[in-house]
Structures are given as structure tokens and as C-alpha cells.
N, CA, C, O and the ligand as a Tripos MOL2 file, in Angstrom:
@<TRIPOS>MOLECULE
protein
  305   303    77     0     0
PROTEIN
NO_CHARGES

@<TRIPOS>ATOM
      1 N         223.2900   -1.7610    8.4060 N.3       1 MET1
      2 CA        222.8310   -3.1290    8.1690 C.3       1 MET1
      3 C         223.0080   -3.9450    9.4450 C.2       1 MET1
      4 O         224.0520   -3.8880   10.0950 O.2       1 MET1
      5 N         221.9860   -4.6910    9.7860 N.am      2 ALA2
      6 CA        222.0830   -5.5330   10.9810 C.3       2 ALA2
      7 C         223.1250   -6.6270   10.7600 C.2       2 ALA2
      8 O         223.3100   -7.1210    9.6480 O.2       2 ALA2
      9 N         223.7820   -6.9790   11.8230 N.am      3 ILE3
     10 CA        224.7670   -8.0490   11.7310 C.3       3 ILE3
     11 C         224.0420   -9.3850   11.7430 C.2       3 ILE3
     12 O         223.2150   -9.6700   12.6090 O.2       3 ILE3
     13 N         224.3760  -10.1730   10.7700 N.am      4 LYS4
     14 CA        223.6860  -11.4570   10.6120 C.3       4 LYS4
     15 C         224.0690  -12.4260   11.7260 C.2       4 LYS4
     16 O         225.2240  -12.4820   12.1490 O.2       4 LYS4
     17 N         223.1070  -13.1660   12.1800 N.am      5 SER5
     18 CA        223.3700  -14.2170   13.1610 C.3       5 SER5
     19 C         223.3400  -15.5760   12.4840 C.2       5 SER5
     20 O         222.5910  -15.7960   11.5320 O.2       5 SER5
     21 N         224.1550  -16.4740   12.9830 N.am      6 LEU6
     22 CA        224.1820  -17.8320   12.4340 C.3       6 LEU6
     23 C         223.1620  -18.7350   13.1260 C.2       6 LEU6
     24 O         222.8930  -19.8440   12.6650 O.2       6 LEU6
     25 N         222.6020  -18.2610   14.2220 N.am      7 VAL7
     26 CA        221.7290  -19.1430   14.9900 C.3       7 VAL7
     27 C         220.2830  -18.6450   15.0190 C.2       7 VAL7
     28 O         219.6760  -18.4940   16.0790 O.2       7 VAL7
     29 N         219.7600  -18.4000   13.8380 N.am      8 THR8
     30 CA        218.3820  -17.9190   13.7300 C.3       8 THR8
     31 C         217.3810  -19.0700   13.6740 C.2       8 THR8
     32 O         216.1710  -18.8520   13.7280 O.2       8 THR8
     33 N         217.8810  -20.2700   13.5690 N.am      9 HIS9
     34 CA        216.9860  -21.4010   13.3410 C.3       9 HIS9
     35 C         216.8390  -22.3090   14.5480 C.2       9 HIS9
     36 O         216.4660  -23.4770   14.4310 O.2       9 HIS9
     37 N         217.1370  -21.7550   15.6940 N.am     10 VAL10
     38 CA        217.0990  -22.5600   16.9060 C.3      10 VAL10
     39 C         216.2920  -21.8530   17.9770 C.2      10 VAL10
     40 O         216.4440  -20.6500   18.1940 O.2      10 VAL10
     41 N         215.4400  -22.6020   18.6390 N.am     11 GLU11
     42 CA        214.6780  -22.0710   19.7610 C.3      11 GLU11
     43 C         214.5660  -23.1470   20.8280 C.2      11 GLU11
     44 O         214.8230  -24.3250   20.5790 O.2      11 GLU11
     45 N         214.1790  -22.7200   22.0160 N.am     12 ILE12
     46 CA        213.9020  -23.6880   23.0730 C.3      12 ILE12
     47 C         212.4520  -23.5000   23.4610 C.2      12 ILE12
     48 O         211.9960  -22.3650   23.6000 O.2      12 ILE12
     49 N         211.7250  -24.5720   23.6370 N.am     13 ASP13
     50 CA        210.3730  -24.4190   24.1460 C.3      13 ASP13
     51 C         210.0200  -25.5920   25.0580 C.2      13 ASP13
     52 O         210.8560  -26.4450   25.3570 O.2      13 ASP13
     53 N         208.7900  -25.6120   25.4810 N.am     14 ILE14
     54 CA        208.3280  -26.6610   26.3840 C.3      14 ILE14
     55 C         207.2590  -27.4550   25.6610 C.2      14 ILE14
     56 O         206.3170  -26.8880   25.1070 O.2      14 ILE14
     57 N         207.4070  -28.7550   25.6680 N.am     15 ALA15
     58 CA        206.4750  -29.6030   24.9290 C.3      15 ALA15
     59 C         205.0660  -29.4680   25.4970 C.2      15 ALA15
     60 O         204.8530  -29.5930   26.7030 O.2      15 ALA15
     61 N         204.1240  -29.2130   24.6190 N.am     16 GLY16
     62 CA        202.7350  -29.0900   25.0310 C.3      16 GLY16
     63 C         202.0900  -30.4440   25.2790 C.2      16 GLY16
     64 O         201.1330  -30.5660   26.0440 O.2      16 GLY16
     65 N         202.6380  -31.4660   24.6130 N.am     17 LYS17
     66 CA        202.1650  -32.8260   24.8230 C.3      17 LYS17
     67 C         203.3170  -33.8030   24.5910 C.2      17 LYS17
     68 O         204.2950  -33.4790   23.9170 O.2      17 LYS17
     69 N         203.1880  -34.9760   25.1480 N.am     18 ALA18
     70 CA        204.2520  -35.9720   24.9960 C.3      18 ALA18
     71 C         204.3220  -36.4290   23.5520 C.2      18 ALA18
     72 O         203.2980  -36.5440   22.8790 O.2      18 ALA18
     73 N         205.5370  -36.6890   23.0780 N.am     19 HIS19
     74 CA        205.6560  -37.2760   21.7410 C.3      19 HIS19
     75 C         206.9980  -37.9560   21.6090 C.2      19 HIS19
     76 O         207.9490  -37.6220   22.3150 O.2      19 HIS19
     77 N         207.0710  -38.9080   20.7050 N.am     20 ASN20
     78 CA        208.3540  -39.5490   20.4160 C.3      20 ASN20
     79 C         209.1040  -38.7000   19.4180 C.2      20 ASN20
     80 O         208.5220  -38.0750   18.5320 O.2      20 ASN20
     81 N         210.4260  -38.6960   19.5870 N.am     21 PHE21
     82 CA        211.2120  -37.9780   18.6050 C.3      21 PHE21
     83 C         211.4160  -38.8710   17.4000 C.2      21 PHE21
     84 O         212.0080  -39.9460   17.5000 O.2      21 PHE21
     85 N         210.9260  -38.4200   16.2700 N.am     22 GLN22
     86 CA        211.0670  -39.1300   14.9990 C.3      22 GLN22
     87 C         211.0020  -40.6420   15.1870 C.2      22 GLN22
     88 O         210.0030  -41.1640   15.6830 O.2      22 GLN22
     89 N         212.0640  -41.3510   14.7930 N.am     23 ALA23
     90 CA        212.0030  -42.8110   14.8260 C.3      23 ALA23
     91 C         212.3250  -43.3990   16.1910 C.2      23 ALA23
     92 O         211.9990  -44.5530   16.4690 O.2      23 ALA23
     93 N         212.9540  -42.6180   17.0280 N.am     24 SER24
     94 CA        213.5110  -43.2160   18.2400 C.3      24 SER24
     95 C         212.6270  -43.0310   19.4680 C.2      24 SER24
     96 O         212.4230  -41.9110   19.9390 O.2      24 SER24
     97 N         212.1100  -44.1380   19.9770 N.am     25 ALA25
     98 CA        211.2870  -44.0890   21.1800 C.3      25 ALA25
     99 C         212.1370  -43.8600   22.4280 C.2      25 ALA25
    100 O         211.6190  -43.5250   23.4940 O.2      25 ALA25
    101 N         213.4460  -44.0440   22.2790 N.am     26 LYS26
    102 CA        214.3490  -43.8030   23.4120 C.3      26 LYS26
    103 C         214.4230  -42.3240   23.7490 C.2      26 LYS26
    104 O         214.8100  -41.9360   24.8510 O.2      26 LYS26
    105 N         214.0490  -41.5220   22.7870 N.am     27 HIS27
    106 CA        214.1670  -40.0820   22.9660 C.3      27 HIS27
    107 C         212.7960  -39.4410   23.1490 C.2      27 HIS27
    108 O         212.5270  -38.3460   22.6550 O.2      27 HIS27
    109 N         211.9580  -40.1390   23.8570 N.am     28 ARG28
    110 CA        210.6140  -39.6400   24.0790 C.3      28 ARG28
    111 C         210.6460  -38.3110   24.8420 C.2      28 ARG28
    112 O         211.3900  -38.1420   25.8080 O.2      28 ARG28
    113 N         209.8250  -37.3910   24.3800 N.am     29 ILE29
    114 CA        209.7090  -36.0880   25.0400 C.3      29 ILE29
    115 C         208.3650  -36.0720   25.7650 C.2      29 ILE29
    116 O         207.3160  -36.2510   25.1470 O.2      29 ILE29
    117 N         208.4070  -35.8600   27.0650 N.am     30 GLU30
    118 CA        207.1700  -35.8230   27.8520 C.3      30 GLU30
    119 C         206.6080  -34.4080   27.8800 C.2      30 GLU30
    120 O         207.3260  -33.4230   27.7090 O.2      30 GLU30
    121 N         205.3190  -34.3460   28.0990 N.am     31 LYS31
    122 CA        204.6610  -33.0430   28.2520 C.3      31 LYS31
    123 C         205.3740  -32.2470   29.3550 C.2      31 LYS31
    124 O         205.6210  -32.7650   30.4440 O.2      31 LYS31
    125 N         205.6930  -31.0100   29.0640 N.am     32 GLY32
    126 CA        206.3570  -30.1650   30.0490 C.3      32 GLY32
    127 C         207.8780  -30.1970   29.9630 C.2      32 GLY32
    128 O         208.5520  -29.3790   30.5900 O.2      32 GLY32
    129 N         208.4280  -31.1460   29.1820 N.am     33 ASP33
    130 CA        209.8800  -31.2030   29.0030 C.3      33 ASP33
    131 C         210.3700  -30.0250   28.1630 C.2      33 ASP33
    132 O         209.6930  -29.5620   27.2450 O.2      33 ASP33
    133 N         211.5590  -29.5600   28.5060 N.am     34 VAL34
    134 CA        212.2100  -28.5660   27.6620 C.3      34 VAL34
    135 C         212.7730  -29.2850   26.4530 C.2      34 VAL34
    136 O         213.3560  -30.3610   26.5870 O.2      34 VAL34
    137 N         212.6110  -28.7170   25.2980 N.am     35 ARG35
    138 CA        213.1490  -29.3420   24.0940 C.3      35 ARG35
    139 C         213.7580  -28.2740   23.1930 C.2      35 ARG35
    140 O         213.4390  -27.0880   23.2870 O.2      35 ARG35
    141 N         214.6330  -28.7300   22.3300 N.am     36 LEU36
    142 CA        215.2690  -27.8400   21.3730 C.3      36 LEU36
    143 C         214.5190  -27.9150   20.0540 C.2      36 LEU36
    144 O         214.2560  -28.9970   19.5290 O.2      36 LEU36
    145 N         214.1830  -26.7520   19.5340 N.am     37 LYS37
    146 CA        213.5010  -26.6850   18.2390 C.3      37 LYS37
    147 C         214.4970  -26.2280   17.1990 C.2      37 LYS37
    148 O         215.1580  -25.2040   17.3730 O.2      37 LYS37
    149 N         214.6090  -26.9790   16.1210 N.am     38 VAL38
    150 CA        215.5090  -26.5980   15.0370 C.3      38 VAL38
    151 C         214.6940  -26.4980   13.7610 C.2      38 VAL38
    152 O         214.0080  -27.4370   13.3580 O.2      38 VAL38
    153 N         214.7880  -25.3550   13.1500 N.am     39 ARG39
    154 CA        214.0320  -25.0960   11.9280 C.3      39 ARG39
    155 C         214.4930  -26.0490   10.8290 C.2      39 ARG39
    156 O         215.6900  -26.2220   10.6000 O.2      39 ARG39
    157 N         213.5480  -26.6480   10.1710 N.am     40 ASN40
    158 CA        213.8450  -27.5690    9.0810 C.3      40 ASN40
    159 C         212.8700  -27.2580    7.9530 C.2      40 ASN40
    160 O         211.7060  -27.6560    7.9840 O.2      40 ASN40
    161 N         213.3770  -26.5340    6.9560 N.am     41 SER41
    162 CA        212.5270  -26.0040    5.8880 C.3      41 SER41
    163 C         211.3520  -25.2420    6.4850 C.2      41 SER41
    164 O         211.5450  -24.2040    7.1190 O.2      41 SER41
    165 N         210.1420  -25.7440    6.2920 N.am     42 ARG42
    166 CA        208.9820  -24.9960    6.7840 C.3      42 ARG42
    167 C         208.4460  -25.5060    8.1000 C.2      42 ARG42
    168 O         207.4480  -24.9920    8.6050 O.2      42 ARG42
    169 N         209.0950  -26.5150    8.6650 N.am     43 SER43
    170 CA        208.6080  -27.0020    9.9560 C.3      43 SER43
    171 C         209.7570  -27.0170   10.9660 C.2      43 SER43
    172 O         210.8340  -26.4830   10.6990 O.2      43 SER43
    173 N         209.5230  -27.6220   12.1090 N.am     44 TRP44
    174 CA        210.5340  -27.6790   13.1500 C.3      44 TRP44
    175 C         210.8200  -29.1280   13.5140 C.2      44 TRP44
    176 O         209.9160  -29.9620   13.5620 O.2      44 TRP44
    177 N         212.1000  -29.4160   13.7730 N.am     45 ASP45
    178 CA        212.4620  -30.6880   14.3940 C.3      45 ASP45
    179 C         212.6200  -30.4160   15.8850 C.2      45 ASP45
    180 O         213.0980  -29.3560   16.2900 O.2      45 ASP45
    181 N         212.2120  -31.3830   16.6880 N.am     46 HIS46
    182 CA        212.3440  -31.2170   18.1350 C.3      46 HIS46
    183 C         213.3150  -32.2420   18.6930 C.2      46 HIS46
    184 O         213.2530  -33.4200   18.3410 O.2      46 HIS46
    185 N         214.2070  -31.7990   19.5590 N.am     47 TYR47
    186 CA        215.1960  -32.6950   20.1440 C.3      47 TYR47
    187 C         215.1110  -32.6730   21.6580 C.2      47 TYR47
    188 O         214.8670  -31.6310   22.2670 O.2      47 TYR47
    189 N         215.3160  -33.8320   22.2510 N.am     48 CYS48
    190 CA        215.3220  -33.9150   23.7100 C.3      48 CYS48
    191 C         216.5710  -33.2160   24.2480 C.2      48 CYS48
    192 O         217.4860  -32.8710   23.5000 O.2      48 CYS48
    193 N         216.5790  -33.0230   25.5350 N.am     49 LEU49
    194 CA        217.6440  -32.2610   26.1740 C.3      49 LEU49
    195 C         219.0260  -32.8620   25.9230 C.2      49 LEU49
    196 O         219.9840  -32.1360   25.6580 O.2      49 LEU49
    197 N         219.1260  -34.1880   26.0050 N.am     50 ASN50
    198 CA        220.4240  -34.8380   25.7780 C.3      50 ASN50
    199 C         220.9390  -34.5860   24.3740 C.2      50 ASN50
    200 O         222.1030  -34.2350   24.1830 O.2      50 ASN50
    201 N         220.0690  -34.7660   23.3930 N.am     51 CYS51
    202 CA        220.4600  -34.5110   22.0130 C.3      51 CYS51
    203 C         220.8130  -33.0390   21.8480 C.2      51 CYS51
    204 O         221.7950  -32.7070   21.1840 O.2      51 CYS51
    205 N         220.0260  -32.1600   22.4450 N.am     52 ALA52
    206 CA        220.2490  -30.7230   22.3190 C.3      52 ALA52
    207 C         221.6410  -30.3560   22.8150 C.2      52 ALA52
    208 O         222.3550  -29.5790   22.1810 O.2      52 ALA52
    209 N         222.0200  -30.9290   23.9640 N.am     53 LYS53
    210 CA        223.3420  -30.6140   24.5220 C.3      53 LYS53
    211 C         224.4480  -31.0700   23.5840 C.2      53 LYS53
    212 O         225.4410  -30.3680   23.3970 O.2      53 LYS53
    213 N         224.2720  -32.2590   22.9910 N.am     54 LYS54
    214 CA        225.2920  -32.7700   22.0680 C.3      54 LYS54
    215 C         225.3880  -31.8910   20.8250 C.2      54 LYS54
    216 O         226.4790  -31.5650   20.3580 O.2      54 LYS54
    217 N         224.2140  -31.5140   20.2970 N.am     55 ILE55
    218 CA        224.1920  -30.6940   19.0860 C.3      55 ILE55
    219 C         224.8860  -29.3560   19.3410 C.2      55 ILE55
    220 O         225.6840  -28.8910   18.5280 O.2      55 ILE55
    221 N         224.5680  -28.7490   20.4850 N.am     56 ILE56
    222 CA        225.1260  -27.4260   20.7880 C.3      56 ILE56
    223 C         226.6280  -27.5150   21.0290 C.2      56 ILE56
    224 O         227.3890  -26.6610   20.5740 O.2      56 ILE56
    225 N         227.0490  -28.5500   21.7430 N.am     57 GLU57
    226 CA        228.4720  -28.7510   21.9950 C.3      57 GLU57
    227 C         229.2360  -28.8880   20.6780 C.2      57 GLU57
    228 O         230.2900  -28.2820   20.4840 O.2      57 GLU57
    229 N         228.6810  -29.6960   19.7850 N.am     58 ARG58
    230 CA        229.3180  -29.9320   18.5000 C.3      58 ARG58
    231 C         229.3860  -28.6460   17.6800 C.2      58 ARG58
    232 O         230.4000  -28.3600   17.0440 O.2      58 ARG58
    233 N         228.2970  -27.8750   17.7010 N.am     59 ASP59
    234 CA        228.2690  -26.6440   16.9180 C.3      59 ASP59
    235 C         229.1980  -25.5810   17.4900 C.2      59 ASP59
    236 O         229.7830  -24.7960   16.7430 O.2      59 ASP59
    237 N         229.3350  -25.5540   18.8110 N.am     60 ILE60
    238 CA        230.2780  -24.6000   19.4070 C.3      60 ILE60
    239 C         231.6850  -24.9360   18.9380 C.2      60 ILE60
    240 O         232.4610  -24.0360   18.6150 O.2      60 ILE60
    241 N         232.0220  -26.2190   18.8950 N.am     61 LYS61
    242 CA        233.3390  -26.6380   18.3970 C.3      61 LYS61
    243 C         233.5250  -26.2250   16.9430 C.2      61 LYS61
    244 O         234.5860  -25.7530   16.5350 O.2      61 LYS61
    245 N         232.4500  -26.4190   16.1730 N.am     62 LYS62
    246 CA        232.4930  -26.0610   14.7580 C.3      62 LYS62
    247 C         232.7400  -24.5600   14.5860 C.2      62 LYS62
    248 O         233.5770  -24.1430   13.7860 O.2      62 LYS62
    249 N         232.0010  -23.7630   15.3460 N.am     63 LEU63
    250 CA        232.1500  -22.3080   15.2680 C.3      63 LEU63
    251 C         233.5380  -21.8810   15.7330 C.2      63 LEU63
    252 O         234.1440  -20.9700   15.1680 O.2      63 LEU63
    253 N         234.0290  -22.5500   16.7660 N.am     64 LYS64
    254 CA        235.3550  -22.2440   17.2860 C.3      64 LYS64
    255 C         236.4090  -22.5280   16.2180 C.2      64 LYS64
    256 O         237.3610  -21.7660   16.0530 O.2      64 LYS64
    257 N         236.2270  -23.6290   15.4970 N.am     65 ALA65
    258 CA        237.1820  -23.9910   14.4530 C.3      65 ALA65
    259 C         237.1640  -22.9440   13.3380 C.2      65 ALA65
    260 O         238.2120  -22.5840   12.8020 O.2      65 ALA65
    261 N         235.9830  -22.4630   12.9970 N.am     66 ILE66
    262 CA        235.8620  -21.4330   11.9650 C.3      66 ILE66
    263 C         236.5200  -20.1440   12.4490 C.2      66 ILE66
    264 O         237.2220  -19.4610   11.7020 O.2      66 ILE66
    265 N         236.2710  -19.8320   13.7250 N.am     67 GLN67
    266 CA        236.8760  -18.6300   14.3030 C.3      67 GLN67
    267 C         238.4060  -18.7300   14.2630 C.2      67 GLN67
    268 O         239.0940  -17.7650   13.9320 O.2      67 GLN67
    269 N         238.9190  -19.9090   14.6030 N.am     68 ASP68
    270 CA        240.3710  -20.1080   14.5730 C.3      68 ASP68
    271 C         240.9280  -19.9130   13.1700 C.2      68 ASP68
    272 O         241.9770  -19.2960   12.9840 O.2      68 ASP68
    273 N         240.2120  -20.4470   12.1890 N.am     69 ARG69
    274 CA        240.6670  -20.2990   10.8020 C.3      69 ARG69
    275 C         240.6580  -18.8370   10.3720 C.2      69 ARG69
    276 O         241.5850  -18.3650    9.7140 O.2      69 ARG69
    277 N         239.5930  -18.1220   10.7560 N.am     70 LEU70
    278 CA        239.5180  -16.6980   10.4100 C.3      70 LEU70
    279 C         240.6420  -15.9270   11.0740 C.2      70 LEU70
    280 O         241.2490  -15.0400   10.4750 O.2      70 LEU70
    281 N         240.9070  -16.2820   12.3250 N.am     71 THR71
    282 CA        241.9880  -15.6110   13.0420 C.3      71 THR71
    283 C         243.3210  -15.8780   12.3520 C.2      71 THR71
    284 O         244.1490  -14.9820   12.1950 O.2      71 THR71
    285 N         243.5080  -17.1340   11.9410 N.am     72 ALA72
    286 CA        244.7610  -17.5100   11.2900 C.3      72 ALA72
    287 C         244.9740  -16.7490    9.9780 C.2      72 ALA72
    288 O         246.0850  -16.2950    9.7050 O.2      72 ALA72
    289 N         243.9360  -16.6060    9.1750 N.am     73 VAL73
    290 CA        244.1260  -15.9240    7.8970 C.3      73 VAL73
    291 C         244.2450  -14.4190    8.0560 C.2      73 VAL73
    292 O         244.7540  -13.7440    7.1620 O.2      73 VAL73
    293 N         243.7830  -13.8780    9.1850 N.am     74 SER74
    294 CA        243.8600  -12.4220    9.3420 C.3      74 SER74
    295 C         245.1380  -12.0050   10.0670 C.2      74 SER74
    296 O         245.3600  -10.8170   10.2990 O.2      74 SER74
    297 N         245.9810  -12.9780   10.4260 N.am     75 GLN75
    298 CA        247.2770  -12.6250   11.0370 C.3      75 GLN75
    299 C         248.1540  -11.9680    9.9780 C.2      75 GLN75
    300 O         248.1560  -12.3990    8.8250 O.2      75 GLN75
    301 N         248.8940  -10.9360   10.3520 N.am     76 PRO76
    302 CA        249.7810  -10.2740    9.3820 C.3      76 PRO76
    303 C         250.9510  -11.1860    8.9810 C.2      76 PRO76
    304 O         251.7930  -10.7910    8.1750 O.2      76 PRO76
    305 ZN        217.1630  -37.1260   21.8240 Zn       77 ZN77
@<TRIPOS>BOND
     1     1     2 1
     2     2     3 1
     3     3     4 2
     4     3     5 am
     5     5     6 1
     6     6     7 1
     7     7     8 2
     8     7     9 am
     9     9    10 1
    10    10    11 1
    11    11    12 2
    12    11    13 am
    13    13    14 1
    14    14    15 1
    15    15    16 2
    16    15    17 am
    17    17    18 1
    18    18    19 1
    19    19    20 2
    20    19    21 am
    21    21    22 1
    22    22    23 1
    23    23    24 2
    24    23    25 am
    25    25    26 1
    26    26    27 1
    27    27    28 2
    28    27    29 am
    29    29    30 1
    30    30    31 1
    31    31    32 2
    32    31    33 am
    33    33    34 1
    34    34    35 1
    35    35    36 2
    36    35    37 am
    37    37    38 1
    38    38    39 1
    39    39    40 2
    40    39    41 am
    41    41    42 1
    42    42    43 1
    43    43    44 2
    44    43    45 am
    45    45    46 1
    46    46    47 1
    47    47    48 2
    48    47    49 am
    49    49    50 1
    50    50    51 1
    51    51    52 2
    52    51    53 am
    53    53    54 1
    54    54    55 1
    55    55    56 2
    56    55    57 am
    57    57    58 1
    58    58    59 1
    59    59    60 2
    60    59    61 am
    61    61    62 1
    62    62    63 1
    63    63    64 2
    64    63    65 am
    65    65    66 1
    66    66    67 1
    67    67    68 2
    68    67    69 am
    69    69    70 1
    70    70    71 1
    71    71    72 2
    72    71    73 am
    73    73    74 1
    74    74    75 1
    75    75    76 2
    76    75    77 am
    77    77    78 1
    78    78    79 1
    79    79    80 2
    80    79    81 am
    81    81    82 1
    82    82    83 1
    83    83    84 2
    84    83    85 am
    85    85    86 1
    86    86    87 1
    87    87    88 2
    88    87    89 am
    89    89    90 1
    90    90    91 1
    91    91    92 2
    92    91    93 am
    93    93    94 1
    94    94    95 1
    95    95    96 2
    96    95    97 am
    97    97    98 1
    98    98    99 1
    99    99   100 2
   100    99   101 am
   101   101   102 1
   102   102   103 1
   103   103   104 2
   104   103   105 am
   105   105   106 1
   106   106   107 1
   107   107   108 2
   108   107   109 am
   109   109   110 1
   110   110   111 1
   111   111   112 2
   112   111   113 am
   113   113   114 1
   114   114   115 1
   115   115   116 2
   116   115   117 am
   117   117   118 1
   118   118   119 1
   119   119   120 2
   120   119   121 am
   121   121   122 1
   122   122   123 1
   123   123   124 2
   124   123   125 am
   125   125   126 1
   126   126   127 1
   127   127   128 2
   128   127   129 am
   129   129   130 1
   130   130   131 1
   131   131   132 2
   132   131   133 am
   133   133   134 1
   134   134   135 1
   135   135   136 2
   136   135   137 am
   137   137   138 1
   138   138   139 1
   139   139   140 2
   140   139   141 am
   141   141   142 1
   142   142   143 1
   143   143   144 2
   144   143   145 am
   145   145   146 1
   146   146   147 1
   147   147   148 2
   148   147   149 am
   149   149   150 1
   150   150   151 1
   151   151   152 2
   152   151   153 am
   153   153   154 1
   154   154   155 1
   155   155   156 2
   156   155   157 am
   157   157   158 1
   158   158   159 1
   159   159   160 2
   160   159   161 am
   161   161   162 1
   162   162   163 1
   163   163   164 2
   164   163   165 am
   165   165   166 1
   166   166   167 1
   167   167   168 2
   168   167   169 am
   169   169   170 1
   170   170   171 1
   171   171   172 2
   172   171   173 am
   173   173   174 1
   174   174   175 1
   175   175   176 2
   176   175   177 am
   177   177   178 1
   178   178   179 1
   179   179   180 2
   180   179   181 am
   181   181   182 1
   182   182   183 1
   183   183   184 2
   184   183   185 am
   185   185   186 1
   186   186   187 1
   187   187   188 2
   188   187   189 am
   189   189   190 1
   190   190   191 1
   191   191   192 2
   192   191   193 am
   193   193   194 1
   194   194   195 1
   195   195   196 2
   196   195   197 am
   197   197   198 1
   198   198   199 1
   199   199   200 2
   200   199   201 am
   201   201   202 1
   202   202   203 1
   203   203   204 2
   204   203   205 am
   205   205   206 1
   206   206   207 1
   207   207   208 2
   208   207   209 am
   209   209   210 1
   210   210   211 1
   211   211   212 2
   212   211   213 am
   213   213   214 1
   214   214   215 1
   215   215   216 2
   216   215   217 am
   217   217   218 1
   218   218   219 1
   219   219   220 2
   220   219   221 am
   221   221   222 1
   222   222   223 1
   223   223   224 2
   224   223   225 am
   225   225   226 1
   226   226   227 1
   227   227   228 2
   228   227   229 am
   229   229   230 1
   230   230   231 1
   231   231   232 2
   232   231   233 am
   233   233   234 1
   234   234   235 1
   235   235   236 2
   236   235   237 am
   237   237   238 1
   238   238   239 1
   239   239   240 2
   240   239   241 am
   241   241   242 1
   242   242   243 1
   243   243   244 2
   244   243   245 am
   245   245   246 1
   246   246   247 1
   247   247   248 2
   248   247   249 am
   249   249   250 1
   250   250   251 1
   251   251   252 2
   252   251   253 am
   253   253   254 1
   254   254   255 1
   255   255   256 2
   256   255   257 am
   257   257   258 1
   258   258   259 1
   259   259   260 2
   260   259   261 am
   261   261   262 1
   262   262   263 1
   263   263   264 2
   264   263   265 am
   265   265   266 1
   266   266   267 1
   267   267   268 2
   268   267   269 am
   269   269   270 1
   270   270   271 1
   271   271   272 2
   272   271   273 am
   273   273   274 1
   274   274   275 1
   275   275   276 2
   276   275   277 am
   277   277   278 1
   278   278   279 1
   279   279   280 2
   280   279   281 am
   281   281   282 1
   282   282   283 1
   283   283   284 2
   284   283   285 am
   285   285   286 1
   286   286   287 1
   287   287   288 2
   288   287   289 am
   289   289   290 1
   290   290   291 1
   291   291   292 2
   292   291   293 am
   293   293   294 1
   294   294   295 1
   295   295   296 2
   296   295   297 am
   297   297   298 1
   298   298   299 1
   299   299   300 2
   300   299   301 am
   301   301   302 1
   302   302   303 1
   303   303   304 2
@<TRIPOS>SUBSTRUCTURE
     1 MET1         2 RESIDUE 1 A MET
     2 ALA2         6 RESIDUE 1 A ALA
     3 ILE3        10 RESIDUE 1 A ILE
     4 LYS4        14 RESIDUE 1 A LYS
     5 SER5        18 RESIDUE 1 A SER
     6 LEU6        22 RESIDUE 1 A LEU
     7 VAL7        26 RESIDUE 1 A VAL
     8 THR8        30 RESIDUE 1 A THR
     9 HIS9        34 RESIDUE 1 A HIS
    10 VAL10       38 RESIDUE 1 A VAL
    11 GLU11       42 RESIDUE 1 A GLU
    12 ILE12       46 RESIDUE 1 A ILE
    13 ASP13       50 RESIDUE 1 A ASP
    14 ILE14       54 RESIDUE 1 A ILE
    15 ALA15       58 RESIDUE 1 A ALA
    16 GLY16       62 RESIDUE 1 A GLY
    17 LYS17       66 RESIDUE 1 A LYS
    18 ALA18       70 RESIDUE 1 A ALA
    19 HIS19       74 RESIDUE 1 A HIS
    20 ASN20       78 RESIDUE 1 A ASN
    21 PHE21       82 RESIDUE 1 A PHE
    22 GLN22       86 RESIDUE 1 A GLN
    23 ALA23       90 RESIDUE 1 A ALA
    24 SER24       94 RESIDUE 1 A SER
    25 ALA25       98 RESIDUE 1 A ALA
    26 LYS26      102 RESIDUE 1 A LYS
    27 HIS27      106 RESIDUE 1 A HIS
    28 ARG28      110 RESIDUE 1 A ARG
    29 ILE29      114 RESIDUE 1 A ILE
    30 GLU30      118 RESIDUE 1 A GLU
    31 LYS31      122 RESIDUE 1 A LYS
    32 GLY32      126 RESIDUE 1 A GLY
    33 ASP33      130 RESIDUE 1 A ASP
    34 VAL34      134 RESIDUE 1 A VAL
    35 ARG35      138 RESIDUE 1 A ARG
    36 LEU36      142 RESIDUE 1 A LEU
    37 LYS37      146 RESIDUE 1 A LYS
    38 VAL38      150 RESIDUE 1 A VAL
    39 ARG39      154 RESIDUE 1 A ARG
    40 ASN40      158 RESIDUE 1 A ASN
    41 SER41      162 RESIDUE 1 A SER
    42 ARG42      166 RESIDUE 1 A ARG
    43 SER43      170 RESIDUE 1 A SER
    44 TRP44      174 RESIDUE 1 A TRP
    45 ASP45      178 RESIDUE 1 A ASP
    46 HIS46      182 RESIDUE 1 A HIS
    47 TYR47      186 RESIDUE 1 A TYR
    48 CYS48      190 RESIDUE 1 A CYS
    49 LEU49      194 RESIDUE 1 A LEU
    50 ASN50      198 RESIDUE 1 A ASN
    51 CYS51      202 RESIDUE 1 A CYS
    52 ALA52      206 RESIDUE 1 A ALA
    53 LYS53      210 RESIDUE 1 A LYS
    54 LYS54      214 RESIDUE 1 A LYS
    55 ILE55      218 RESIDUE 1 A ILE
    56 ILE56      222 RESIDUE 1 A ILE
    57 GLU57      226 RESIDUE 1 A GLU
    58 ARG58      230 RESIDUE 1 A ARG
    59 ASP59      234 RESIDUE 1 A ASP
    60 ILE60      238 RESIDUE 1 A ILE
    61 LYS61      242 RESIDUE 1 A LYS
    62 LYS62      246 RESIDUE 1 A LYS
    63 LEU63      250 RESIDUE 1 A LEU
    64 LYS64      254 RESIDUE 1 A LYS
    65 ALA65      258 RESIDUE 1 A ALA
    66 ILE66      262 RESIDUE 1 A ILE
    67 GLN67      266 RESIDUE 1 A GLN
    68 ASP68      270 RESIDUE 1 A ASP
    69 ARG69      274 RESIDUE 1 A ARG
    70 LEU70      278 RESIDUE 1 A LEU
    71 THR71      282 RESIDUE 1 A THR
    72 ALA72      286 RESIDUE 1 A ALA
    73 VAL73      290 RESIDUE 1 A VAL
    74 SER74      294 RESIDUE 1 A SER
    75 GLN75      298 RESIDUE 1 A GLN
    76 PRO76      302 RESIDUE 1 A PRO
    77 ZN77       305 GROUP 0 **** ****
């Protein structure tokens, strides 16, 4: 059985055209910008680089915390 990954819903791509991110015009994505794609039900949410870095940083902390808990419970 393949080992399941927790990060199957994330991709990086390059915006084909400029667009605003959801409600916030401050997070405008220009054509050619790298953006983070996050699967959301049947479509994708796109995040600008700054948001992407924050999201990834936060999730790494989250995963680290889970790893720490698993390590703690598996100690003899
Ligand atoms: Zn953003």
C-alpha cells in the first residue's frame, strides 16, 4: 500500500492572467506571478507568494507539533 501524503491538495503554478485574490485587492496576482494553489472541494483557491509563505510556515509548525505528540506517545 502506498504511504499516504498529507499534502496532496497543494500545487504551485504561474498565473496565466492577472487577478485579484478573492476579496482582497491588496493581494493582487499579476500575470506570470508564482502562486500557491490549494484544492478547495472541486476548485482551487489561489494565494499570492506572501500568503503562501505564511500558510506553509504555519502548517510546518502544525505538522511539527503533531510529530512531537506522536513521538511523545511512542516513548517507552
Ligand atoms: Zn495574499
